[in-house]
PATOR-527972 format. One line per 3 residues: number of its first residue (from 1); for each residue z, y, x of N, C-alpha, C, CB. Coordinates in steps of 0.2 Angstrom, whole numbers, plus 5000, padded with zeros to 4 digits. Glycine has a CB too. Layout:
BEGIN
NUM) Z/Y/X/Z/Y/X/Z/Y/X/Z/Y/X; ...;
This chain:
BEGIN
1) 4933/5133/4965/4934/5130/4958/4941/5126/4959/4928/5125/4956; 4945/5127/4954/4952/5124/4954/4951/5116/4953/4957/5127/4949; 4955/5112/4957/4954/5105/4956/4961/5103/4953/4953/5101/4963;
4) 4960/5098/4948/4966/5095/4944/4967/5088/4946/4965/5096/4937; 4974/5087/4947/4976/5080/4948/4981/5078/4943/4979/5079/4955; 4981/5071/4941/4985/5068/4936/4990/5063/4939/4981/5065/4930;
7) 4997/5064/4938/5002/5059/4940/5005/5057/4934/5007/5063/4945; 5005/5050/4933/5009/5047/4928/5017/5047/4930/5007/5039/4927; 5021/5049/4925/5028/5049/4926/5032/5048/4920/5030/5056/4929;
10) 5039/5047/4921/5043/5045/4916/5042/5038/4913/5043/5050/4910; 5043/5034/4918/5042/5027/4916/5047/5023/4912/5041/5023/4923; 5044/5018/4909/5049/5013/4905/5047/5006/4907/5048/5014/4897;
13) 5052/5002/4906/5052/4995/4909/5053/4989/4904/5056/4994/4915; 5050/4984/4905/5052/4978/4902/5052/4979/4894/5058/4975/4904; 5057/4977/4891/5058/4977/4884/5057/4984/4881/5064/4974/4881;
16) 5060/4989/4884/5059/4996/4881/5052/4998/4882/5063/5000/4885; 5049/4996/4887/5042/4998/4888/5037/4994/4883/5039/4996/4895; 5038/4988/4882/5034/4984/4878/5034/4987/4870/5035/4977/4878;
19) 5040/4989/4869/5042/4992/4862/5038/4998/4861/5049/4993/4861; 5038/5003/4866/5035/5009/4866/5028/5009/4866/5038/5014/4872; 5025/5004/4870/5018/5003/4870/5015/5001/4863/5016/4997/4876;
22) 5019/4996/4860/5017/4994/4854/5017/4999/4848/5022/4988/4851; 5022/5004/4849/5022/5010/4845/5017/5015/4847/5029/5012/4844; 5014/5014/4852/5009/5019/4855/5012/5026/4857/5003/5020/4849;
25) 5018/5025/4859/5021/5031/4862/5022/5031/4869/5028/5032/4859; 5020/5026/4873/5019/5026/4880/5013/5022/4882/5025/5023/4883; 5010/5022/4888/5004/5019/4890/5005/5014/4896/4999/5024/4892;
28) 5002/5008/4896/5004/5003/4901/5000/5005/4907/5002/4996/4898; 5004/5004/4913/5001/5005/4920/4997/4999/4921/5006/5007/4925; 4990/4999/4923/4986/4994/4925/4986/4988/4920/4988/4991/4931;
31) 4987/4989/4913/4987/4984/4908/4993/4980/4908/4981/4980/4909; 4998/4982/4911/5005/4979/4911/5009/4982/4906/5008/4978/4918; 5010/4979/4901/5014/4982/4895/5022/4982/4897/5014/4978/4889;
34) 5024/4979/4902/5031/4979/4904/5032/4985/4909/5033/4973/4908; 5027/4989/4910/5028/4995/4914/5024/5001/4911/5026/4994/4922; 5027/5006/4908/5023/5011/4905/5025/5018/4906/5022/5009/4897;
37) 5022/5023/4904/5024/5030/4905/5022/5034/4899/5020/5033/4911; 5026/5039/4897/5024/5044/4892/5023/5051/4893/5030/5043/4886; 5023/5052/4900/5022/5059/4902/5018/5059/4908/5029/5062/4904;
40) 5014/5065/4909/5010/5066/4915/5011/5072/4918/5002/5065/4913; 5010/5073/4924/5011/5079/4928/5004/5081/4930/5016/5079/4934; 5002/5087/4927/4995/5090/4929/4996/5095/4935/4992/5094/4923;
43) 4993/5093/4941/4995/5097/4947/4988/5100/4949/4997/5092/4952; 4989/5106/4952/4984/5110/4956/4987/5112/4963/4981/5116/4952; 4983/5115/4967/4986/5117/4973/4991/5123/4972/4980/5120/4978;
46) 4991/5126/4967/4996/5131/4966/5001/5130/4960/4992/5138/4964; 5000/5125/4956/5005/5124/4950/5005/5117/4948/5002/5129/4945; 5010/5116/4944/5011/5109/4941/5015/5110/4935/5014/5104/4946;
49) 5013/5105/4930/5016/5106/4923/5016/5099/4920/5012/5110/4919; 5022/5097/4918/5023/5090/4914/5022/5091/4907/5030/5087/4916; 5018/5086/4904/5017/5086/4897/5018/5079/4894/5010/5089/4895;
52) 5020/5078/4888/5020/5072/4885/5012/5070/4883/5024/5072/4878; 5011/5063/4883/5004/5061/4883/5001/5063/4876/5004/5053/4883; 5006/5064/4871/5003/5066/4864/5001/5073/4864/5009/5065/4859;
55) 5002/5077/4870/5000/5084/4870/4993/5084/4874/5005/5088/4873; 4991/5079/4876/4984/5079/4880/4979/5082/4875/4982/5072/4882; 4979/5080/4869/4974/5083/4864/4973/5090/4864/4975/5080/4857;
58) 4979/5094/4866/4979/5101/4865/4977/5105/4871/4986/5103/4863; 4975/5101/4877/4973/5104/4883/4966/5107/4882/4973/5099/4889; 4965/5112/4886/4958/5115/4887/4953/5109/4888/4957/5121/4892;
61) 4947/5110/4885/4942/5104/4886/4941/5102/4893/4936/5106/4882; 4940/5106/4897/4938/5104/4904/4944/5100/4907/4937/5111/4908; 4950/5103/4907/4956/5099/4909/4957/5093/4906/4962/5104/4909;
64) 4956/5093/4899/4957/5086/4895/4952/5081/4898/4956/5088/4888; 4946/5083/4899/4941/5078/4901/4943/5075/4908/4934/5081/4902; 4946/5079/4912/4948/5076/4919/4954/5072/4918/4949/5082/4924;
67) 4959/5074/4914/4965/5070/4913/4963/5063/4910/4970/5074/4908; 4959/5063/4905/4957/5057/4901/4954/5052/4906/4953/5058/4895; 4950/5054/4911/4947/5050/4916/4952/5047/4920/4941/5054/4920;
70) 4957/5051/4922/4962/5049/4927/4966/5044/4923/4967/5055/4929; 4968/5045/4917/4972/5040/4913/4969/5034/4912/4974/5043/4906; 4962/5034/4911/4958/5028/4910/4959/5024/4917/4951/5029/4909;
73) 4959/5027/4922/4960/5024/4929/4967/5021/4929/4958/5028/4934; 4972/5024/4927/4979/5022/4927/4979/5015/4923/4984/5027/4925; 4976/5015/4917/4977/5010/4912/4973/5004/4914/4975/5012/4906;
76) 4968/5005/4918/4963/4999/4920/4967/4994/4924/4957/5002/4923; 4966/4987/4921/4969/4982/4925/4966/4981/4932/4968/4975/4921; 4970/4980/4937/4968/4980/4944/4966/4973/4946/4973/4983/4949;
79) 4961/4972/4950/4959/4965/4952/4957/4965/4959/4953/4963/4948; 4961/4960/4963/4959/4958/4969/4958/4950/4969/4964/4960/4975; 4953/4947/4971/4952/4940/4971/4958/4936/4974/4946/4938/4975;
82) 4961/4931/4970/4966/4927/4972/4973/4930/4972/4965/4925/4979; 4973/4937/4969/4980/4940/4968/4981/4941/4961/4980/4946/4972; 4987/4940/4958/4988/4942/4951/4993/4947/4951/4991/4935/4947;
85) 4992/4952/4947/4996/4958/4946/5001/4959/4940/4992/4964/4947; 5001/4953/4937/5005/4953/4931/5013/4953/4932/5004/4947/4927; 5015/4951/4938/5022/4952/4940/5023/4955/4947/5025/4944/4941;
88) 5024/4962/4946/5024/4966/4953/5031/4967/4955/5021/4972/4952; 5033/4968/4961/5028/4969/4966/5026/4962/4970/5031/4973/4972; 5020/4962/4973/5018/4957/4977/5020/4959/4984/5010/4956/4977;
91) 5023/4953/4987/5025/4955/4994/5020/4953/4999/5032/4951/4995; 5018/4957/5004/5014/4956/5010/5019/4955/5016/5009/4962/5011; 5020/4949/5018/5024/4948/5024/5021/4949/5030/5026/4940/5024;
94) 5025/4953/5035/5022/4955/5041/5023/4950/5046/5026/4962/5043; 5017/4949/5050/5017/4944/5056/5014/4947/5062/5014/4937/5054; 5018/4950/5066/5016/4954/5072/5016/4949/5078/5020/4960/5073;
97) 5010/4947/5080/5009/4943/5086/5008/4948/5092/5004/4938/5085; 5013/4952/5094/5013/4957/5099/5019/4957/5103/5011/4964/5096; 5019/4960/5109/5025/4960/5113/5028/4967/5112/5023/4960/5120;
100) 5025/4972/5108/5028/4978/5108/5028/4982/5101/5024/4983/5112; 5027/4978/5095/5028/4981/5089/5035/4984/5088/5027/4976/5083; 5035/4990/5084/5041/4994/5084/5048/4990/5082/5041/5000/5079;
103) 5047/4985/5078/5053/4981/5075/5054/4974/5077/5052/4982/5067; 5048/4971/5078/5048/4963/5079/5044/4961/5085/5047/4959/5073; 5042/4966/5089/5038/4964/5095/5041/4959/5099/5037/4971/5099;
106) 5037/4954/5101/5039/4949/5106/5043/4943/5102/5044/4951/5111; 5044/4943/5096/5048/4938/5092/5043/4932/5091/5051/4941/5086; 5037/4933/5089/5033/4928/5087/5026/4927/5091/5031/4930/5079;
109) 5027/4929/5097/5021/4928/5102/5018/4921/5103/5023/4931/5108; 5023/4916/5103/5020/4910/5104/5019/4906/5098/5025/4906/5109; 5015/4901/5098/5012/4897/5093/5018/4895/5088/5007/4892/5095;
112) 5023/4892/5091/5028/4888/5087/5032/4893/5083/5033/4884/5092; 5034/4899/5087/5038/4904/5083/5034/4907/5078/5041/4909/5088; 5028/4908/5079/5023/4911/5074/5023/4907/5068/5017/4913/5077;
115) 5022/4900/5069/5021/4896/5063/5028/4895/5059/5019/4889/5066; 5033/4895/5063/5040/4895/5059/5041/4901/5055/5046/4895/5064; 5038/4907/5057/5039/4913/5054/5034/4913/5048/5038/4919/5058;
118) 5028/4910/5048/5024/4910/5043/5027/4906/5037/5017/4906/5045; 5030/4900/5039/5033/4896/5034/5039/4899/5031/5035/4889/5037; 5043/4903/5034/5048/4907/5032/5046/4912/5027/5053/4910/5037;
121) 5041/4916/5029/5038/4921/5024/5036/4918/5018/5033/4925/5028; 5032/4912/5018/5030/4909/5012/5035/4907/5008/5025/4903/5014; 5040/4903/5011/5046/4901/5007/5050/4906/5004/5051/4897/5012;
124) 5050/4912/5007/5054/4918/5005/5051/4922/4999/5055/4923/5010; 5044/4920/4998/5041/4923/4992/5035/4928/4994/5046/4927/4988; 5033/4928/5000/5027/4932/5002/5021/4929/4998/5026/4932/5009;
127) 5016/4933/4996/5010/4931/4993/5004/4932/4997/5009/4934/4986; 5006/4936/5002/5001/4938/5007/5004/4938/5014/4997/4945/5006; 5001/4935/5019/5003/4936/5026/4998/4940/5030/5003/4929/5030;
130) 5001/4946/5033/4997/4951/5036/4998/4950/5044/4999/4958/5034; 4992/4947/5047/4993/4945/5054/4990/4951/5058/4989/4939/5055; 4994/4953/5063/4992/4958/5068/4993/4957/5075/4995/4965/5066;
133) 4988/4958/5079/4988/4957/5086/4988/4963/5090/4982/4953/5088; 4989/4969/5087/4990/4975/5091/4995/4980/5088/4983/4979/5091; 5000/4982/5092/5005/4986/5089/5002/4993/5087/5010/4987/5095;
136) 5004/4996/5082/5002/5002/5079/5008/5007/5078/4998/5002/5073; 5014/5005/5082/5020/5010/5082/5018/5016/5085/5026/5006/5085; 5022/5022/5083/5020/5028/5086/5021/5028/5094/5025/5033/5083;
139) 5016/5031/5097/5016/5031/5104/5013/5024/5107/5022/5032/5107; 5011/5019/5104/5008/5013/5106/5001/5014/5109/5008/5008/5101; 5000/5010/5115/4993/5010/5118/4989/5004/5115/4994/5010/5125;
142) 4983/5005/5114/4979/5000/5112/4978/4994/5117/4972/5003/5110; 4975/4989/5114/4974/4983/5118/4966/4981/5117/4978/4977/5116; 4964/4978/5122/4957/4976/5122/4955/4972/5116/4954/4972/5128;
145) 4949/4972/5113/4947/4968/5108/4948/4960/5109/4940/4969/5105; 4947/4958/5115/4947/4951/5117/4955/4949/5117/4944/4950/5124; 4959/4953/5120/4966/4952/5120/4969/4951/5113/4970/4957/5124;
148) 4967/4956/5109/4969/4956/5102/4967/4950/5098/4967/4962/5098; 4961/4948/5099/4958/4942/5096/4962/4935/5098/4951/4941/5097; 4963/4935/5105/4967/4929/5107/4974/4928/5104/4968/4929/5115;
151) 4977/4934/5103/4984/4934/5100/4983/4931/5093/4987/4941/5100; 4979/4934/5089/4978/4933/5082/4976/4925/5081/4973/4937/5079; 4971/4923/5085/4968/4916/5085/4973/4911/5085/4963/4915/5090;
154) 4979/4912/5088/4985/4907/5089/4987/4905/5082/4991/4911/5092; 4986/4909/5077/4989/4906/5070/4984/4906/5064/4994/4911/5068; 4978/4908/5066/4973/4909/5060/4972/4902/5057/4967/4912/5062;
157) 4970/4897/5061/4968/4890/5059/4974/4887/5055/4966/4886/5064; 4980/4888/5057/4986/4886/5054/4987/4889/5047/4993/4887/5058; 4986/4895/5047/4987/4899/5040/4982/4896/5035/4986/4906/5041;
160) 4976/4896/5037/4971/4894/5033/4971/4886/5031/4964/4895/5036; 4974/4882/5035/4976/4875/5033/4981/4875/5028/4978/4871/5040; 4985/4880/5027/4990/4880/5021/4986/4883/5015/4996/4884/5024;
163) 4980/4885/5016/4976/4888/5010/4980/4894/5007/4975/4883/5005; 4982/4898/5012/4986/4904/5010/4982/4910/5010/4993/4905/5014; 4984/4916/5006/4981/4922/5006/4982/4926/5013/4983/4926/5000;
166) 4977/4927/5017/4977/4930/5024/4974/4937/5024/4974/4925/5029; 4979/4941/5026/4976/4948/5028/4976/4949/5035/4981/4953/5024; 4971/4952/5038/4970/4953/5045/4971/4961/5046/4963/4951/5048;
169) 4976/4962/5050/4978/4969/5052/4975/4971/5058/4986/4970/5052; 4969/4974/5058/4965/4976/5064/4961/4982/5063/4961/4970/5067; 4959/4986/5068/4955/4992/5068/4948/4990/5070/4958/4998/5071;
172) 4947/4984/5073/4941/4982/5077/4937/4977/5073/4943/4979/5084; 4930/4979/5073/4926/4974/5069/4925/4968/5073/4919/4978/5068; 4925/4968/5080/4925/4962/5084/4930/4957/5082/4926/4964/5091;
175) 4936/4959/5081/4941/4954/5079/4940/4952/5071/4948/4958/5079; 4938/4957/5067/4936/4955/5060/4931/4949/5060/4934/4961/5056; 4926/4950/5064/4920/4945/5064/4922/4939/5067/4914/4948/5069;
178) 4926/4939/5072/4929/4933/5075/4933/4929/5070/4933/4934/5082; 4938/4933/5067/4942/4929/5062/4939/4927/5056/4948/4934/5061; 4933/4930/5054/4930/4928/5048/4928/4921/5047/4924/4933/5047;
181) 4928/4918/5052/4926/4910/5052/4932/4907/5048/4925/4907/5059; 4938/4910/5048/4943/4907/5044/4944/4909/5037/4950/4908/5048; 4938/4912/5035/4938/4914/5028/4944/4918/5026/4938/4908/5023;
184) 4944/4924/5029/4949/4929/5027/4949/4931/5020/4948/4935/5032; 4955/4934/5018/4955/4936/5011/4955/4944/5010/4961/4933/5007; 4957/4947/5016/4959/4954/5016/4958/4957/5023/4965/4956/5012;
187) 4955/4963/5023/4956/4967/5030/4960/4973/5029/4949/4969/5032; 4965/4974/5033/4970/4979/5033/4969/4984/5039/4977/4977/5032; 4965/4989/5039/4963/4993/5044/4967/5000/5044/4955/4994/5045;
190) 4972/5001/5048/4976/5007/5047/4972/5013/5049/4982/5006/5052; 4966/5013/5052/4963/5019/5053/4959/5022/5047/4958/5018/5059; 4959/5019/5042/4955/5021/5036/4948/5020/5037/4956/5028/5035;
193) 4946/5014/5041/4939/5012/5042/4936/5017/5047/4935/5011/5036; 4939/5021/5051/4936/5027/5055/4936/5025/5062/4940/5033/5054; 4940/5020/5064/4941/5019/5071/4935/5016/5074/4947/5014/5073;
196) 4932/5011/5071/4926/5007/5073/4920/5008/5068/4928/5000/5074; 4915/5011/5070/4909/5013/5066/4906/5006/5063/4904/5016/5069; 4907/5001/5066/4904/4994/5063/4908/4991/5058/4903/4989/5069;
199) 4914/4994/5057/4919/4991/5052/4916/4991/5045/4925/4994/5052; 4913/4997/5043/4910/4997/5036/4904/4993/5035/4908/5005/5035; 4900/4992/5040/4894/4987/5040/4897/4980/5039/4890/4988/5046;
202) 4902/4978/5043/4905/4972/5042/4908/4971/5035/4911/4971/5047; 4911/4975/5032/4914/4975/5025/4908/4974/5020/4919/4981/5024; 4903/4978/5021/4897/4978/5017/4894/4971/5017/4892/4983/5019;
205) 4893/4968/5023/4890/4961/5023/4895/4956/5021/4888/4960/5030; 4901/4956/5022/4906/4951/5021/4908/4951/5013/4912/4951/5025; 4908/4957/5011/4910/4959/5004/4918/4957/5003/4907/4955/4999;
208) 4921/4958/5009/4929/4956/5009/4932/4962/5006/4931/4955/5016; 4938/4961/5002/4943/4966/5000/4946/4969/5006/4948/4963/4995; 4948/4975/5005/4951/4979/5011/4956/4984/5009/4946/4982/5015;
211) 4960/4986/5013/4965/4991/5012/4962/4998/5015/4972/4989/5015; 4962/5003/5011/4960/5009/5013/4967/5013/5015/4956/5013/5008; 4968/5014/5021/4974/5017/5024/4974/5024/5026/4977/5012/5029;
214) 4979/5028/5025/4979/5035/5028/4983/5035/5035/4981/5040/5023; 4980/5038/5040/4984/5040/5046/4981/5046/5049/4983/5034/5051; 4986/5051/5050/4984/5057/5053/4984/5056/5061/4988/5063/5051;
217) 4978/5057/5064/4978/5056/5072/4978/5049/5073/4984/5059/5075; 4980/5047/5080/4980/5040/5082/4987/5038/5083/4975/5039/5087; 4988/5032/5085/4994/5029/5087/4998/5033/5092/4994/5022/5088;
220) 4994/5036/5097/4997/5040/5102/5000/5047/5100/4992/5041/5108; 4996/5050/5096/4998/5057/5094/5000/5058/5087/4991/5061/5095; 5000/5053/5083/5001/5054/5075/5008/5057/5074/5001/5048/5072;
223) 5013/5056/5078/5020/5059/5076/5022/5065/5080/5025/5054/5078; 5017/5069/5083/5018/5075/5086/5017/5081/5081/5013/5076/5092; 5022/5082/5078/5022/5088/5073/5016/5088/5068/5022/5095/5077;
226) 5016/5082/5064/5011/5082/5059/5011/5087/5054/5011/5075/5056; 5005/5090/5052/5005/5096/5047/5000/5095/5042/5004/5102/5051; 5002/5097/5036/4998/5096/5030/4998/5103/5026/4999/5090/5026;
229) 4993/5105/5022/4993/5110/5018/4998/5108/5012/4986/5112/5015; 4996/5102/5009/5000/5098/5004/4999/5091/5005/4998/5101/4997; 5004/5088/5008/5003/5081/5010/5001/5076/5004/5010/5078/5013;
232) 5004/5077/4998/5002/5073/4993/4994/5074/4991/5006/5074/4987; 4992/5080/4990/4985/5081/4988/4980/5080/4994/4985/5088/4985; 4983/5082/5000/4978/5081/5005/4976/5073/5006/4981/5083/5012;
235) 4981/5069/5005/4980/5062/5006/4976/5059/5000/4986/5058/5006; 4977/5062/4994/4973/5060/4988/4966/5062/4989/4976/5064/4982; 4965/5068/4992/4958/5070/4993/4955/5066/4999/4958/5078/4996;
238) 4959/5064/5004/4956/5059/5009/4954/5053/5006/4962/5058/5014; 4957/5050/5001/4955/5044/4998/4949/5045/4994/4961/5041/4993; 4948/5050/4990/4942/5052/4987/4936/5052/4991/4943/5058/4982;
241) 4937/5056/4997/4931/5057/5001/4929/5050/5004/4933/5062/5007; 4934/5046/5007/4933/5040/5010/4929/5035/5005/4939/5037/5013; 4932/5035/4999/4929/5031/4993/4921/5033/4992/4933/5031/4987;
244) 4920/5039/4992/4913/5042/4991/4909/5039/4997/4913/5049/4991; 4911/5040/5003/4908/5037/5009/4907/5030/5009/4911/5039/5015; 4912/5026/5007/4911/5019/5006/4906/5017/5001/4918/5016/5004;
247) 4906/5020/4995/4901/5019/4990/4894/5021/4992/4902/5023/4984; 4893/5026/4996/4887/5028/4999/4884/5023/5004/4887/5035/5002; 4889/5020/5007/4887/5015/5012/4884/5008/5009/4893/5013/5017;
250) 4886/5008/5003/4883/5002/4999/4888/4997/4997/4878/4998/5003; 4895/4998/4998/4900/4994/4995/4902/4996/4988/4907/4995/5000; 4900/4992/4984/4901/4994/4976/4907/4991/4973/4895/4992/4973;
253) 4910/4986/4976/4916/4983/4972/4922/4987/4972/4917/4976/4976; 4927/4985/4968/4933/4989/4967/4939/4985/4970/4934/4990/4960; 4937/4980/4975/4943/4976/4978/4945/4980/4984/4940/4969/4980;
256) 4948/4986/4982/4951/4990/4988/4958/4992/4986/4946/4997/4988; 4962/4992/4991/4969/4993/4990/4971/5000/4994/4974/4988/4993; 4974/5005/4991/4976/5011/4994/4983/5011/4997/4975/5017/4988;
259) 4983/5013/5003/4990/5014/5006/4990/5021/5010/4991/5008/5012; 4995/5025/5007/4995/5032/5010/4998/5032/5017/4999/5036/5005; 5001/5027/5019/5002/5026/5026/5009/5030/5028/4997/5030/5030;
262) 5014/5027/5025/5021/5030/5027/5023/5029/5034/5027/5026/5022; 5024/5035/5037/5026/5035/5044/5020/5035/5049/5030/5029/5046; 5014/5036/5046/5008/5036/5051/5006/5043/5051/5002/5031/5048;
265) 5008/5048/5055/5007/5055/5055/5010/5058/5049/4999/5056/5054; 5017/5057/5048/5021/5060/5043/5028/5061/5046/5021/5056/5036; 5031/5067/5044/5038/5067/5046/5042/5065/5040/5040/5075/5048;
268) 5049/5066/5040/5053/5063/5035/5052/5067/5028/5060/5064/5037; 5050/5073/5028/5049/5077/5022/5042/5074/5019/5049/5084/5023; 5037/5073/5023/5031/5071/5021/5032/5064/5017/5026/5070/5026;
271) 5036/5059/5021/5037/5053/5018/5040/5053/5012/5041/5048/5023; 5046/5057/5011/5049/5057/5005/5045/5060/4999/5056/5062/5006; 5041/5065/5001/5037/5068/4996/5032/5062/4993/5033/5074/4998;
274) 5029/5058/4998/5024/5053/4996/5027/5048/4992/5021/5050/5002; 5033/5045/4994/5036/5040/4990/5038/5043/4983/5042/5037/4994; 5041/5049/4983/5043/5051/4976/5038/5052/4971/5047/5058/4977;
277) 5032/5054/4974/5026/5055/4970/5020/5050/4970/5023/5062/4971; 5022/5044/4972/5017/5039/4974/5012/5037/4968/5020/5033/4977; 5015/5038/4962/5011/5036/4956/5005/5041/4955/5016/5037/4950;
280) 5004/5046/4959/4998/5050/4958/4992/5046/4960/4999/5056/4962; 4993/5041/4965/4987/5037/4967/4985/5032/4962/4989/5034/4974; 4988/5031/4957/4986/5026/4951/4980/5029/4948/4991/5025/4946;
283) 4979/5036/4948/4974/5039/4945/4967/5038/4948/4975/5046/4943; 4967/5035/4954/4961/5033/4958/4958/5027/4956/4962/5033/4965; 4962/5023/4951/4960/5017/4948/4960/5011/4953/4953/5018/4946;
286) 4964/5011/4958/4964/5005/4963/4972/5003/4964/4961/5007/4969; 4973/4997/4966/4980/4995/4967/4983/4999/4973/4980/4987/4969; 4989/5000/4973/4993/5004/4978/4998/5000/4982/4997/5010/4974;
289) 4998/5001/4988/5002/4997/4993/5006/5002/4997/4998/4992/4997; 5012/5000/4998/5017/5004/5003/5020/5000/5008/5022/5008/4999; 5019/5002/5014/5023/4999/5020/5029/5003/5022/5018/4998/5026;
292) 5035/5002/5019/5041/5006/5020/5046/5002/5024/5043/5008/5013; 5044/4996/5026/5049/4991/5029/5052/4994/5036/5047/4984/5030; 5058/4995/5036/5062/4997/5043/5059/5003/5046/5060/4991/5048;
295) 5056/5008/5042/5053/5014/5044/5058/5019/5046/5048/5017/5039; 5055/5024/5050/5060/5029/5053/5063/5033/5048/5056/5033/5058; 5059/5034/5042/5062/5039/5037/5069/5036/5035/5057/5040/5032;
298) 5070/5030/5035/5076/5027/5033/5082/5029/5038/5076/5019/5033; 5080/5029/5044/5085/5032/5049/5087/5039/5048/5083/5031/5056; 5081/5043/5047/5082/5050/5046/5086/5052/5040/5075/5054/5045;
301) 5086/5048/5035/5090/5049/5028/5097/5047/5029/5086/5046/5022; 5098/5041/5032/5104/5038/5032/5109/5040/5038/5103/5030/5033; 5106/5043/5043/5110/5046/5048/5114/5041/5052/5114/5052/5046;
304) 5121/5042/5051/5126/5038/5055/5126/5030/5052/5133/5040/5054; 5123/5030/5046/5123/5023/5043/5116/5019/5044/5123/5024/5035; 5113/5021/5049/5107/5018/5051/5109/5011/5054/5103/5022/5057;
307) 5104/5006/5054/5105/4999/5057/5098/4997/5060/5108/4994/5052; 5099/4992/5064/5093/4989/5067/5087/4987/5062/5094/4984/5072; 5089/4983/5057/5085/4980/5053/5083/4985/5047/5087/4974/5050;
310) 5088/4990/5045/5087/4995/5040/5086/4992/5033/5081/5000/5042; 5089/4986/5032/5088/4982/5026/5090/4986/5020/5092/4976/5026; 5096/4990/5020/5098/4993/5014/5092/4998/5012/5104/4997/5015;
313) 5090/5002/5017/5085/5007/5015/5078/5004/5013/5084/5012/5021; 5077/4999/5016/5070/4995/5014/5071/4993/5007/5069/4989/5019; 5077/4990/5005/5077/4987/4998/5077/4992/4993/5084/4983/4998;
316) 5081/4998/4994/5082/5003/4989/5075/5007/4988/5087/5008/4991; 5071/5008/4994/5065/5011/4993/5060/5007/4990/5062/5014/5000; 5060/5000/4991/5056/4995/4988/5057/4995/4981/5057/4988/4991;
319) 5063/4995/4978/5064/4995/4971/5062/5002/4968/5072/4995/4970; 5063/5007/4971/5061/5014/4969/5053/5014/4968/5063/5020/4973; 5050/5011/4973/5042/5011/4973/5040/5006/4967/5040/5008/4980;
322) 5043/5001/4967/5041/4996/4961/5042/5000/4954/5046/4990/4961; 5047/5004/4954/5048/5007/4947/5043/5013/4946/5055/5010/4947; 5039/5014/4951/5033/5019/4951/5026/5015/4950/5033/5024/4957;
325) 5027/5009/4949/5021/5005/4948/5017/5003/4954/5016/5009/4944; 5020/5003/4960/5017/5001/4966/5016/4993/4966/5021/5003/4973; 5010/4991/4967/5009/4984/4966/5010/4980/4972/5001/4983/4964;
328) 5010/4982/4978/5011/4978/4984/5015/4982/4989/5004/4977/4988; 5020/4978/4991/5025/4980/4996/5024/4976/5003/5032/4980/4994; 5023/4980/5008/5022/4976/5015/5029/4977/5018/5016/4980/5019;
331) 5032/4971/5019/5039/4970/5022/5040/4965/5027/5044/4969/5016; 5044/4966/5031/5046/4961/5036/5051/4956/5033/5050/4964/5042; 5056/4959/5030/5062/4954/5027/5060/4953/5020/5069/4958/5028;
334) 5056/4948/5019/5053/4946/5012/5059/4943/5008/5048/4941/5012; 5063/4939/5011/5069/4936/5007/5074/4941/5004/5072/4931/5011; 5076/4946/5009/5081/4950/5007/5078/4955/5001/5083/4954/5013;
337) 5072/4958/5002/5069/4962/4998/5068/4959/4991/5062/4965/5000; 5065/4953/4991/5064/4949/4985/5071/4948/4981/5061/4942/4987; 5076/4946/4985/5083/4945/4982/5085/4952/4978/5088/4943/4987;
340) 5084/4957/4982/5086/4964/4979/5082/4965/4972/5085/4969/4984; 5076/4964/4972/5072/4965/4967/5073/4961/4961/5064/4965/4968; 5074/4954/4963/5076/4949/4957/5083/4951/4954/5077/4942/4960;
343) 5088/4953/4958/5094/4955/4955/5093/4961/4950/5099/4956/4960; 5089/4966/4953/5088/4973/4950/5085/4971/4943/5084/4977/4954; 5080/4967/4943/5076/4965/4937/5081/4962/4932/5070/4961/4938;
346) 5085/4957/4934/5089/4954/4930/5094/4958/4926/5093/4948/4933; 5097/4963/4930/5102/4968/4928/5099/4973/4923/5105/4971/4933; 5093/4975/4925/5090/4981/4921/5084/4979/4917/5087/4986/4927;
349) 5081/4974/4917/5075/4973/4913/5076/4969/4907/5070/4969/4918; 5082/4966/4906/5083/4962/4900/5086/4965/4894/5087/4956/4902;
């Protein structure tokens, strides 16, 4: 049986968007009238076709039924406790308390440097701090759950004393349980909840929001010639299957964020395809997050113009992602990305 997928495209912004929504010639993404679309791409494994939303009524009944379900998911306002999606993107600031993370390993290992970085990220405009105690760069080796917890524990009490939104970047239920005494706001497990069988049970009992992340293979093997039949649709199907498993396990809430995992078992072509078509994931009805900061694809594209921090590539891909309705951006350089988006909005959205 042929499966159909719906991708929102041809977006409008700010004043133009609000005017088109008012005239009912475009539809708002996640209830945000400042971001809307008037075209959808209907995709199968063998074909794809773009149509204006006014032509949906002319589709065959079976396809129309599926498209209308997907559009309802795209339009539905997204909710994560303590986060507001009325002004996107939301910045998730990265805090790696590790000696070997690919970009900032060793910079924030001690308590003082970590606390300074927390304050900087908050001042720069981060709404979420994502704390990680284990490097997940390509080729990295895992650390024991005890070592990971000792690293994370250096900053947890400080973060919560500031009453800030805290995300815990870990694959291990042991670390989640230990950190839960600090009243976590979000779990960010890069394994898609598959590394530790106890993770789903923990999430069921705690009822915590979490990120459902895609990664092909593990950190040691993920960049060894990753292969897909269709990277976009394969990851969409992965999310659907994992969500069914999550529901079956007894987790009924919709406080789930989708992250297709840029750079996690993907080559440059895969990453570009995902970013170009990221709006397909809106039809799953959940907020979408991208971690594009300083990633290898920027080097692959820029060639001789690569730099250590890859700020230019991070800013441009962040703006592009925002214009596809991505709600959360996970970045290292919050101030610079925030600056780029503020200027872009002022120049283009008024």
